[in-house]
C-alpha positions as CSV (number, residue, x, y, z in Angstrom):
1,N,126.1,180.9,76.3
2,L,125.0,177.5,77.5
3,F,121.6,178.9,78.5
4,E,120.7,180.6,75.3
5,E,117.9,178.8,73.3
6,T,118.6,178.5,69.6
7,P,116.7,176.9,66.7
8,E,119.0,173.9,67.0
9,H,117.7,173.2,70.4
10,A,114.2,172.6,69.0
11,A,115.3,169.6,67.0
12,R,113.9,167.0,69.4
13,V,111.7,163.9,69.0
14,I,109.5,163.3,72.0
15,L,108.1,159.8,72.5
16,K,105.3,159.1,75.0
17,S,106.4,155.5,75.4
18,P,109.6,153.6,74.8
19,I,107.5,150.9,73.2
20,L,107.0,151.9,69.6
21,S,104.0,151.3,67.4
22,T,104.6,150.4,63.7
23,A,103.6,153.9,62.6
24,K,105.9,155.5,65.2
25,F,108.8,153.3,64.3
26,L,108.5,154.1,60.5
27,D,108.1,157.8,61.3
28,L,111.2,157.7,63.5
29,M,113.3,156.0,61.0
30,S,112.3,158.5,58.3
31,V,112.5,161.7,60.4
32,R,115.8,162.4,58.7
33,H,113.8,163.6,55.6
34,Q,112.5,166.5,57.7
35,H,115.5,167.0,59.9
36,K,119.0,166.1,58.6
37,S,120.3,166.0,62.2
38,F,118.4,162.7,62.7
39,E,120.4,160.5,60.4
40,A,119.7,156.8,60.9
41,E,121.6,153.6,60.4
42,T,120.2,150.1,60.6
43,I,122.6,147.3,61.8
44,N,121.7,143.8,60.9
45,L,121.9,141.5,64.0
46,T,122.2,138.3,62.0
47,Y,125.6,136.7,61.4
48,D,127.4,133.9,59.6
49,P,127.8,130.9,61.9
50,A,131.4,130.5,60.7
51,I,132.5,133.7,62.6
52,G,131.0,132.8,66.0
53,L,128.8,134.8,68.3
54,E,131.5,136.7,70.1
55,Q,133.0,138.1,66.9
56,A,129.5,138.9,65.6
57,V,128.9,141.1,68.7
58,L,132.2,142.8,68.2
59,N,131.4,143.5,64.5
60,I,128.1,145.0,65.5
61,C,129.9,147.3,68.0
62,D,132.4,148.3,65.4
63,Q,129.5,149.2,63.0
64,A,127.7,151.2,65.6
65,E,130.8,153.1,66.6
66,K,131.6,154.0,63.0
67,A,128.0,155.0,62.3
68,V,127.9,157.5,65.3
69,Q,131.3,158.9,64.4
70,S,130.0,159.6,60.9
71,G,127.1,161.6,62.4
72,K,124.3,159.0,62.6
73,V,122.0,159.8,65.6
74,L,119.6,156.8,65.4
75,I,121.2,153.4,65.6
76,C,118.7,150.7,64.8
77,L,119.6,147.2,65.9
78,S,117.4,144.9,63.8
79,D,116.9,141.1,63.7
80,R,114.1,141.3,61.2
81,H,116.2,140.1,58.2
82,I,116.7,136.5,59.3
83,D,117.7,134.2,56.4
84,Q,118.3,130.5,56.3
85,G,122.0,129.9,57.0
86,L,122.3,132.9,59.3
87,L,121.9,133.1,63.1
88,P,120.6,136.1,65.1
89,V,122.6,137.8,67.8
90,P,120.4,138.0,71.0
91,S,119.1,141.5,71.0
92,A,119.9,142.0,74.7
93,M,123.6,141.0,74.1
94,A,123.8,143.4,71.1
95,T,122.1,146.3,73.0
96,G,124.3,146.0,76.1
97,A,127.5,145.6,74.0
98,V,126.8,148.6,71.8
99,H,125.7,150.7,74.8
100,H,129.0,150.1,76.6
101,R,131.2,150.5,73.4
102,L,129.7,153.9,72.8
103,I,130.1,154.9,76.4
104,G,133.7,153.8,76.3
105,K,134.3,156.0,73.2
106,G,132.4,159.0,74.6
107,L,129.7,158.7,71.9
108,R,126.7,157.5,73.8
109,S,125.1,160.9,74.5
110,E,125.3,161.7,70.7
111,S,123.2,158.7,69.7
112,N,120.0,156.7,70.4
113,I,119.7,152.9,70.3
114,I,116.5,151.7,68.7
115,V,115.9,147.9,68.9
116,E,113.7,146.3,66.3
117,T,113.4,142.7,67.6
118,A,111.3,139.6,67.7
119,S,112.8,138.5,71.0
120,A,111.1,141.0,73.2
121,R,107.4,140.4,73.8
122,D,106.7,140.8,77.6
123,S,107.4,143.6,80.0
124,H,110.5,141.9,81.5
125,Q,112.1,141.5,78.1
126,M,111.4,145.2,77.3
127,A,112.9,146.2,80.7
128,V,116.0,144.2,80.0
129,L,116.6,146.0,76.7
130,I,115.9,149.5,78.2
131,G,117.9,148.7,81.3
132,F,120.9,147.8,79.2
133,G,120.7,151.0,77.1
134,A,117.9,150.9,74.5
135,T,116.2,154.2,73.9
136,A,113.1,152.6,72.4
137,V,112.0,149.1,71.3
138,Y,109.9,148.0,68.3
139,P,108.5,144.5,69.1
140,Y,107.5,143.7,65.5
141,L,106.8,140.0,66.2
142,A,104.4,140.8,69.0
143,Y,102.3,142.8,66.6
144,E,102.4,140.0,64.0
145,I,101.2,137.5,66.6
146,I,98.3,139.8,67.5
147,N,97.5,140.1,63.7
148,D,97.5,136.3,63.4
149,Q,95.2,136.0,66.4
150,I,92.7,138.5,64.9
151,R,92.8,136.7,61.5
152,S,92.2,133.3,63.1
153,G,89.3,134.7,65.3
154,E,91.1,133.9,68.5
155,V,91.0,137.6,69.4
156,M,87.9,139.6,68.5
157,A,89.1,143.2,68.3
158,D,90.0,146.0,66.0
159,P,93.7,145.6,65.2
160,R,94.5,149.2,66.2
161,E,92.7,148.8,69.6
162,A,94.5,145.4,70.1
163,Y,97.9,147.0,69.5
164,K,97.0,149.8,71.8
165,A,95.9,147.5,74.6
166,Y,99.1,145.5,74.2
167,R,101.3,148.6,74.5
168,K,99.2,149.7,77.5
169,G,99.8,146.4,79.2
170,I,103.5,146.5,78.5
171,G,103.6,150.1,79.8
172,K,102.0,149.1,83.1
173,G,104.4,146.2,83.5
174,L,107.3,148.6,83.0
175,L,106.0,151.0,85.5
176,K,105.7,148.2,88.1
177,I,109.2,147.1,87.4
178,L,110.5,150.7,87.8
179,S,108.5,151.2,91.0
180,K,110.1,148.1,92.6
181,M,113.4,150.0,92.5
182,G,111.9,153.3,93.5
183,I,112.4,154.8,90.0
184,S,109.8,157.1,88.5
185,T,111.0,157.9,85.0
186,I,112.1,155.7,82.1
187,A,115.1,158.0,81.6
188,S,116.4,157.0,85.0
189,Y,115.9,153.3,84.3
190,R,117.6,153.4,80.9
191,G,121.1,152.0,81.2
192,A,120.7,151.5,84.9
193,Q,121.4,147.8,84.7
194,L,119.5,146.8,87.8
195,F,119.9,143.1,87.1
196,E,121.8,140.1,88.3
197,A,123.2,137.5,85.9
198,V,122.5,134.0,87.1
199,G,124.7,131.5,85.2
200,L,126.5,133.9,82.7
201,G,130.2,133.4,82.1
202,R,132.6,136.3,82.7
203,E,133.4,136.7,79.0
204,V,129.8,137.4,78.2
205,V,129.2,139.7,81.1
206,D,132.4,141.8,80.4
207,L,131.5,142.3,76.8
208,C,127.7,142.6,76.8
209,F,126.6,143.4,80.4
210,C,129.6,145.1,81.9
211,G,129.2,145.8,85.6
212,V,126.4,143.3,86.3
213,P,127.0,140.9,89.2
214,S,127.5,137.3,88.1
215,R,128.3,135.3,91.2
216,I,128.5,131.7,89.8
217,Q,129.8,132.2,86.2
218,G,128.2,129.9,83.6
219,A,127.3,130.0,79.9
220,R,129.9,131.2,77.4
221,F,129.5,132.6,73.9
222,E,130.0,129.2,72.4
223,D,127.1,127.8,74.4
224,F,124.8,130.5,73.1
225,H,126.1,130.0,69.6
226,Y,125.4,126.3,69.8
227,E,121.9,126.8,71.1
228,Q,121.1,129.4,68.4
229,G,122.1,126.8,65.8
230,L,119.7,124.3,67.3
231,L,116.9,126.8,67.3
232,A,117.6,127.7,63.7
233,E,117.7,124.1,62.7
234,T,114.1,123.7,64.1
235,A,112.9,127.0,62.8
236,W,113.5,126.2,59.1
237,K,111.5,123.0,59.2
238,A,108.3,124.4,57.9
239,R,106.1,121.4,58.6
240,K,107.2,121.0,62.2
241,P,104.9,122.8,64.6
242,I,106.3,125.4,67.0
243,Q,106.9,124.0,70.4
244,Q,105.2,125.6,73.4
245,G,108.2,125.2,75.6
246,G,106.4,124.9,78.9
247,L,107.9,127.9,80.5
248,L,104.7,129.2,82.2
249,K,102.7,126.0,82.2
250,Y,103.6,122.4,82.5
251,V,103.8,120.6,79.1
252,H,104.6,116.9,79.0
253,D,108.1,116.1,77.7
254,S,109.0,119.8,77.7
255,E,110.7,122.0,80.3
256,Y,111.0,120.4,83.7
257,H,108.7,121.8,86.4
258,A,109.6,121.0,90.1
259,F,106.0,120.5,90.9
260,N,105.0,118.4,88.0
261,P,101.9,116.1,88.1
262,D,104.0,113.0,89.1
263,V,105.5,114.8,92.1
264,V,102.2,116.3,93.2
265,Q,100.3,113.0,93.0
266,Q,103.0,110.9,94.7
267,L,103.2,113.3,97.6
268,Q,99.5,113.2,98.1
269,V,99.5,109.4,98.0
270,A,102.2,109.4,100.7
271,V,100.5,111.8,103.1
272,K,97.0,110.2,102.7
273,T,98.2,106.7,103.4
274,G,100.8,107.7,106.0
275,D,103.2,105.2,104.4
276,Y,106.8,106.2,104.6
277,Q,107.7,103.9,101.7
278,E,105.3,106.0,99.5
279,Y,107.1,109.1,100.7
280,R,110.4,107.6,99.6
281,K,109.0,107.3,96.1
282,Y,108.2,111.0,96.2
283,S,111.6,111.9,97.5
284,E,113.3,109.8,94.8
285,L,111.3,111.8,92.2
286,V,112.6,115.1,93.7
287,N,116.1,114.2,94.7
288,K,116.9,112.4,91.4
289,R,115.3,114.9,89.1
290,P,117.1,116.6,86.2
291,V,119.1,119.6,87.4
292,A,116.5,122.2,88.3
293,T,118.1,124.2,91.1
294,L,121.6,125.1,92.2
295,R,121.5,122.6,95.1
296,D,120.9,119.8,92.5
297,L,124.6,120.4,91.5
298,L,125.7,119.9,95.1
299,G,126.2,116.4,96.5
300,L,126.9,115.1,100.0
301,K,130.3,113.7,100.8
302,L,129.4,110.6,102.7
303,P,132.2,109.4,105.1
304,D,132.9,105.7,105.9
305,N,131.9,106.1,109.6
306,A,128.1,106.2,109.1
307,F,125.9,105.9,112.2
308,V,123.0,103.6,112.7
309,I,119.9,105.7,112.6
310,D,119.1,105.0,116.3
311,E,122.1,107.2,117.2
312,V,120.6,110.3,115.4
313,E,118.4,112.9,117.1
314,S,114.6,112.2,117.1
315,V,112.0,113.3,114.6
316,S,110.4,115.4,117.3
317,A,113.7,117.3,117.8
318,I,114.1,118.0,114.0
319,V,110.5,119.1,113.3
320,R,110.9,121.9,115.9
321,R,113.2,123.5,113.4
322,F,110.4,123.6,110.8
323,D,108.1,126.5,110.1
324,S,105.3,126.9,107.6
325,A,106.1,129.9,105.4
326,A,104.0,133.1,105.6
327,M,100.7,132.6,103.8
328,S,97.9,134.9,104.8
329,L,94.3,134.2,105.7
330,G,92.8,135.6,102.6
331,A,95.3,134.0,100.2
332,L,94.3,130.7,101.9
333,S,90.9,129.6,103.0
334,P,90.2,129.8,106.8
335,E,90.0,126.0,106.8
336,A,93.5,125.6,105.2
337,H,95.0,128.3,107.3
338,E,93.8,126.7,110.5
339,A,94.7,123.2,109.5
340,L,98.2,124.3,108.8
341,A,98.5,126.1,112.2
342,E,97.1,123.1,114.1
343,A,99.5,120.7,112.4
344,M,102.5,122.8,113.2
345,N,101.4,123.3,116.8
346,R,100.8,119.6,117.3
347,L,104.3,118.8,115.9
348,G,106.1,121.5,118.0
349,G,106.9,123.6,115.0
350,R,105.5,127.0,114.2
351,S,103.1,128.3,111.6
352,N,103.2,131.8,110.1
353,S,100.1,133.9,109.9
354,G,101.3,135.8,106.9
355,E,100.2,139.4,106.5
356,G,96.5,140.0,107.1
357,G,95.8,139.4,110.7
358,E,94.2,136.5,112.5
359,D,90.8,135.8,114.0
360,E,90.9,136.5,117.8
361,A,88.9,133.3,118.3
362,R,92.1,131.3,117.5
363,F,94.2,133.0,120.1
364,G,95.1,130.7,123.0
365,T,94.0,127.6,121.1
366,N,95.8,124.9,119.1
367,R,94.8,126.8,115.9
368,V,96.9,129.9,116.7
369,S,99.8,130.9,114.4
370,K,102.9,131.2,116.6
371,I,104.6,133.5,114.1
372,K,102.8,136.8,113.4
373,Q,103.9,138.8,110.4
374,I,104.2,142.6,110.3
375,A,104.3,143.7,106.7
376,S,104.3,147.1,105.0
377,G,100.5,147.4,104.8
378,R,100.2,146.6,108.6
379,F,96.9,144.8,107.7
380,G,95.4,143.3,110.9
381,V,98.3,144.4,113.2
382,T,96.9,145.3,116.6
383,P,98.5,145.0,120.1
384,H,96.2,141.9,120.8
385,Y,97.6,140.3,117.6
386,L,101.2,141.0,118.6
387,V,101.0,139.7,122.1
388,N,99.6,136.3,120.9
389,A,102.9,135.3,119.2
390,E,106.1,133.6,119.9
391,V,107.8,135.2,116.9
392,L,107.1,138.6,115.3
393,Q,108.3,138.6,111.7
394,I,109.0,141.9,109.9
395,K,108.6,141.2,106.2
396,V,111.0,143.5,104.4
397,A,110.8,141.5,101.2
398,Q,109.2,138.3,99.8
399,G,111.2,135.9,97.8
400,A,108.5,135.1,95.3
401,K,108.0,138.7,94.3
402,P,110.8,140.9,95.7
403,G,110.1,144.7,95.5
404,E,106.4,144.3,95.9
405,G,104.0,144.1,98.8
406,G,101.3,141.5,99.4
407,Q,98.4,141.5,97.0
408,L,94.9,140.2,97.6
409,P,92.3,140.6,94.8
410,G,89.0,142.2,95.8
411,G,87.1,139.0,94.9
412,K,88.8,137.2,97.8
413,V,88.0,139.9,100.4
414,N,84.8,138.8,102.0
415,Q,83.3,139.9,105.3
416,L,85.7,137.9,107.5
417,I,88.8,139.0,105.6
418,A,87.7,142.6,105.6
419,R,87.0,142.5,109.3
420,L,90.4,141.1,110.1
421,R,92.2,143.6,107.8
422,Y,90.1,146.6,108.9
423,S,88.9,147.1,105.3
424,V,85.7,146.7,103.4
425,P,84.6,143.6,101.3
426,G,85.4,143.6,97.6
427,V,88.3,146.0,97.8
428,T,91.7,144.8,96.4
429,L,94.3,145.1,99.2
430,I,97.9,145.7,98.2
431,S,100.7,146.4,100.6
432,P,103.1,149.1,99.4
433,P,106.6,147.8,98.5
434,P,108.5,149.7,101.2
435,H,107.7,150.0,104.9
436,H,106.8,153.7,105.4
437,D,108.9,153.8,108.6
438,I,112.0,151.8,107.5
439,Y,114.6,153.6,105.4
440,S,117.7,152.7,107.4
441,I,119.1,150.1,109.9
442,E,118.3,152.6,112.6
443,D,114.7,152.7,111.6
444,L,114.6,148.9,111.6
445,A,116.2,148.9,115.1
446,Q,113.4,151.3,116.3
447,L,110.7,149.0,115.0
448,I,112.3,145.9,116.5
449,Y,112.5,147.8,119.8
450,D,108.9,148.9,119.6
451,L,107.7,145.3,118.9
452,K,109.7,144.0,121.9
453,Q,108.1,146.6,124.1
454,V,104.6,145.3,123.1
455,N,105.7,141.6,123.5
456,P,108.9,141.3,125.5
457,S,108.8,137.5,125.4
458,A,108.7,137.2,121.5
459,L,111.6,136.8,119.2
460,V,111.8,139.2,116.3
461,S,112.5,137.9,112.9
462,V,113.3,139.9,109.7
463,K,112.5,138.4,106.3
464,L,114.9,139.3,103.5
465,V,115.1,138.2,99.9
466,S,118.0,136.4,98.4
467,E,119.9,139.0,96.3
468,P,123.5,140.2,95.7
469,G,124.6,142.1,98.9
470,V,122.1,140.4,101.2
471,G,125.0,139.5,103.5
472,T,125.6,143.2,104.2
473,I,121.9,143.8,104.9
474,A,121.9,140.7,107.2
475,A,124.8,142.1,109.1
476,G,122.9,145.4,109.6
477,V,119.8,143.5,110.7
478,A,121.9,141.6,113.3
479,K,123.2,144.9,114.6
480,A,119.6,146.1,114.9
481,Y,119.1,143.4,117.5
482,A,116.9,141.0,115.5
483,D,116.8,137.4,116.8
484,L,116.1,135.6,113.5
485,I,116.8,136.3,109.8
486,T,114.9,134.6,107.0
487,I,116.6,134.4,103.6
488,S,113.8,133.8,101.1
489,G,114.5,132.4,97.7
490,Y,112.8,133.1,94.3
491,D,111.3,129.7,94.1
492,G,108.6,130.3,96.6
493,G,105.0,130.3,95.6
494,T,102.5,133.2,95.9
495,A,98.8,133.0,95.8
496,A,97.7,136.2,94.2
497,S,100.4,137.7,92.0
498,P,100.6,138.2,88.2
499,L,103.2,136.2,86.3
500,T,105.2,139.4,85.7
501,S,105.7,139.7,89.4
502,I,106.9,136.1,89.8
503,R,109.1,135.5,86.8
504,Y,112.6,136.9,86.6
505,A,112.6,138.3,90.2
506,G,114.7,137.2,93.2
507,S,117.6,134.8,93.3
508,P,118.1,131.2,94.5
509,W,118.2,130.9,98.3
510,E,121.4,128.9,98.0
511,L,123.2,132.1,97.0
512,G,121.7,134.4,99.5
513,L,121.9,132.0,102.4
514,S,125.6,131.2,101.9
515,E,126.4,134.9,101.5
516,A,124.5,135.9,104.6
517,H,126.1,133.1,106.6
518,Q,129.6,134.0,105.4
519,T,129.2,137.7,106.0
520,L,127.8,137.2,109.5
521,R,130.7,135.0,110.4
522,G,133.2,137.4,108.9
523,N,131.8,140.2,111.1
524,D,131.6,138.1,114.2
525,L,127.8,138.3,114.2
526,R,126.9,134.7,113.4
527,G,126.2,133.8,117.0
528,K,123.8,136.7,117.6
529,V,121.1,135.5,115.2
530,R,119.5,132.3,113.8
531,L,119.3,131.9,110.1
532,Q,116.3,130.4,108.3
533,T,115.7,129.8,104.6
534,D,112.5,129.2,102.6
535,G,111.6,128.9,98.9
536,G,110.9,125.6,97.3
537,L,112.0,123.2,100.0
538,K,110.5,119.7,99.3
539,T,112.5,116.9,100.9
540,G,114.9,116.0,103.8
541,L,117.8,116.3,101.4
542,D,116.9,119.9,100.7
543,V,116.9,120.5,104.5
544,V,120.3,118.9,105.0
545,K,121.8,120.9,102.2
546,A,120.3,124.1,103.5
547,A,121.7,123.4,107.0
548,I,125.2,122.7,105.6
549,L,125.0,126.1,103.8
550,G,124.1,127.8,107.1
551,A,120.4,127.5,107.9
552,E,119.3,126.6,111.4
553,S,115.5,126.5,110.7
554,F,113.5,125.9,107.5
555,G,110.3,127.3,106.1
556,F,107.9,125.3,103.9
557,G,105.1,127.0,102.0
558,T,103.8,125.3,98.8
559,T,104.7,121.7,99.7
560,P,102.4,121.6,102.8
561,M,99.6,123.1,100.7
562,I,100.0,120.2,98.3
563,A,100.1,117.8,101.2
564,M,96.8,119.4,102.2
565,G,95.2,118.7,98.8
566,C,96.3,121.6,96.5
567,K,96.6,120.3,92.9
568,Y,98.9,123.2,91.8
569,L,96.5,124.5,89.2
570,R,97.9,128.1,89.4
571,I,94.5,129.8,89.8
572,C,94.9,130.9,93.4
573,H,94.3,134.6,92.5
574,L,90.9,133.8,90.8
575,N,89.1,132.7,94.0
576,N,87.9,129.5,92.3
577,C,90.4,127.0,93.7
578,A,89.1,123.5,92.9
579,T,90.4,122.0,96.1
580,G,89.1,124.7,98.5
581,V,92.6,125.5,99.7
582,A,93.0,129.0,98.3
583,T,89.5,130.4,98.0
584,Q,87.1,132.3,100.1
585,D,84.1,130.9,98.2
586,Q,82.0,129.2,100.9
587,S,80.4,126.6,98.6
588,L,83.8,125.6,97.1
589,R,85.3,125.2,100.5
590,E,82.4,123.1,101.9
591,E,82.3,120.9,98.8
592,H,86.0,120.4,97.9
593,F,88.3,121.1,100.9
594,K,89.4,117.7,102.1
595,G,92.6,118.9,103.9
596,D,93.4,116.9,107.0
597,V,95.7,118.1,109.8
598,E,97.2,114.6,109.9
599,M,98.1,114.8,106.2
600,V,100.3,117.9,106.9
601,M,101.7,116.3,110.0
602,N,102.6,113.2,107.9
603,F,104.5,115.3,105.5
604,F,106.7,117.1,108.1
605,T,107.2,113.8,110.0
606,F,108.4,112.1,106.8
607,V,110.8,115.0,105.9
608,A,112.3,114.8,109.4
609,E,112.7,111.0,109.1
610,E,114.5,111.5,105.8
611,V,116.7,114.1,107.5
612,R,117.6,111.5,110.1
613,E,118.6,109.0,107.4
614,W,120.9,111.6,105.7
615,L,122.4,112.6,109.1
616,A,123.2,109.0,109.8
617,L,125.0,108.6,106.5
618,L,127.0,111.8,107.2
619,G,128.1,110.4,110.5
620,A,126.3,113.3,112.4
621,R,124.1,112.8,115.5
622,T,122.2,116.1,115.2
623,L,121.3,118.6,112.6
624,E,123.4,121.1,114.7
625,D,126.5,119.1,113.8
626,V,126.3,119.9,110.1
627,I,125.2,123.5,110.1
628,G,127.6,125.6,108.2
629,H,130.0,122.7,107.5
630,T,130.3,123.3,103.7
631,E,133.2,120.8,103.6
632,L,130.4,118.1,103.6
633,L,129.3,119.2,100.1
634,E,130.9,118.5,96.8
635,L,130.3,119.9,93.3
636,L,128.6,117.5,90.9
637,P,129.2,117.6,87.2
638,G,126.3,119.1,85.3
639,L,124.3,117.4,82.6
640,T,125.0,120.1,80.0
641,E,127.9,122.3,79.0
642,K,126.3,125.3,80.6
643,Q,125.8,123.5,83.9
644,Q,129.4,122.3,83.8
645,N,130.6,125.9,83.5
646,L,128.9,127.0,86.7
647,D,131.3,127.8,89.5
648,L,129.5,127.2,92.8
649,S,132.7,127.4,94.9
650,P,131.8,130.9,96.3
651,M,128.8,129.2,98.0
652,L,131.1,126.7,99.7
653,G,133.7,129.2,100.8
654,S,134.5,129.6,104.5
655,V,135.4,132.8,106.3
């Protein structure tokens, strides 16, 4: 009788959280002393370098399979026992491989995978382990770091309370990650593999992350094995201090940042002086940087029949293809928002209001934003707002933080912002991730129809995020009678989001743009819509490469802000921007905002001039002549083994 309850059914261990405390972990691993049905086996994740990483993963899978077949219910994958001369298998690789081996043998439902690891410290790393099959995670190194901070006096707290606060923070981060995908329980997220691999070779994906999309191939087991060896070599030099790495913050001579101090300072010198030769120094810094984006591995095939630059279309014709990306009044100060709008209007381009409304006093003036955004929170959206637009943009997703709505901290909501958003001062304003009225292409078509009834002369744009399958979505958007589609890349900035929202979310626009362009062509829809891309565009070369991959217009967000004076301090959300660009504090704005409309205009004019130079070298008279012509691009050899293993040919495919 399947429904009869027996004493055996009571043998359950209930965990309130998948993130284990030290006490919970020890209790869990010793529960077999009370219940023989909870036998445990610990599998060491370290291996002898002589056997190689791939064989080490296979050995771990064999051990796990044998343990479950012998009746073990708890399989603990542990990298705690690291010794000199041994290398650790990355815990995510081991977890995914064991999970799929047990599924393949029909044993997964009879076992639980507990990961005892030093490699998981933040909510994303925990989500990866759980998403690839871990039942629970014990992040022992995180607790040791907290202990060390308490001992040194860096953190003044009771250890128990500090551990609890850490787990609470990780828990909130996990809930946010789940909510982005519309998932409400950890059981539904476990093993769901809602990830994309960017730059992982097929051999690694097939063994460790079976079923995960990996569009451009990349790193192999031998590459990871080599890197683990380098890390181990550094780790056992006791006198050498631990390197910061520079992942979240710029560190000199460490990880390359696209907006490093040299780039920021040189751009500001160029736009302040209005000297194109100074801009060329800036573009050299960007265009000849170490490989930092996928487009850095794509070069232009320059023919012999180059044109003289006088034969190429004018700067004024090119800048009409430029938009400022969506940045709301609230995220930006009123002065910065208006300066950006005026610069774009004077150039003949368009500025985007972002979500959050716009002051009616700007309507009908040179300070009006020609693109009005309609986001999920509908902040500031009124009929008067909609009719004062040339383009109405429906923001389905944002490249910088896909799966989340806009966020404006309460400290930035003053009287003006509250009035425009129909809220009250001091209240944090967060748009919900989904639109409450869009759950299908038909729903989207209805909203597009409604907007065109309010403003028949406006074009309707739909903003999508670069992700696997965006081509199919773009085809649906085209069938819903949208006029424009924006493919937004992960590299975009965002003024008020936590790091957990920005890191490890979204894909490069190069992948999404090429997929959307190819899918629309394959479905005979390409002529019905205009494609735009945004997310980290900095120079004319970026614009030309984007055009070749299919873009007809181009959105710039962070770079115009830097041209206006932003120093890229990453404190936009704190309302104390030292340049007055991203704050609502009246005194800071009056004292520090030096942004000039002409500085923004100089930037866009310089970019357009550089576009003309590249078009002349390509033997093209207009930007229209190169749109979608991927035969003008060639693959460049990477600087490292991993870069050389990337296969970017799907981006250059033609339909």
